[in-house]
N, C-alpha and C positions, 0 to 999 in steps of 0.2 A: 628694145624695139617692140612696137605694138602693132597688132593687126587691126585694120579698120575695114568694115564691110558696109557698102551702101547699096540699097535696092533702088532702081529707077523704074517706077511703076507706069510704064507706057508700053504699047505693043512691041516696039523695037528695043525695049529696055533690057535690063539684066542685073546681075550682081557684080559689083566692082570690088576688088580686093586691093587694098592699099597697105603699105608698111609705113609706119611713122617712127623715125629715129628719135633718140633722146634730144637731139639738137632741134627737133621740130620739123625737119625735112620730111615730106610725104612723097612717096613714090608709088605709082600704079604698078601692081604686079600682074594682074590678069582681070579679064572681064568674061563672065559666063553668060551667054545669051539665054535668057529665060523671059518669055513674053509676060508682061504684067505681074511681076513678083510683088505680092501684097505685103509680105513680112517674112522675116527669117527667124528661125529658132535653132539654137545649138543644144544638142542633147548627146551626152556620152561621146563628145568629140566629133560629132557629125552634124552638119548643117542641113536643116529641112526648110524648103521654100514652097509653101502651098500656093 
């Protein structure tokens, strides 16, 4: 299983977290509301969204 994160860069956007199974099925796990996330960076197991 793999984690997929997508940033939606609009005022009402946010970060979407999906899980992809080995079969190719993708499931939305959660959405974190963050206005205009420009990019994401993972460092030491933590995600930063400036």
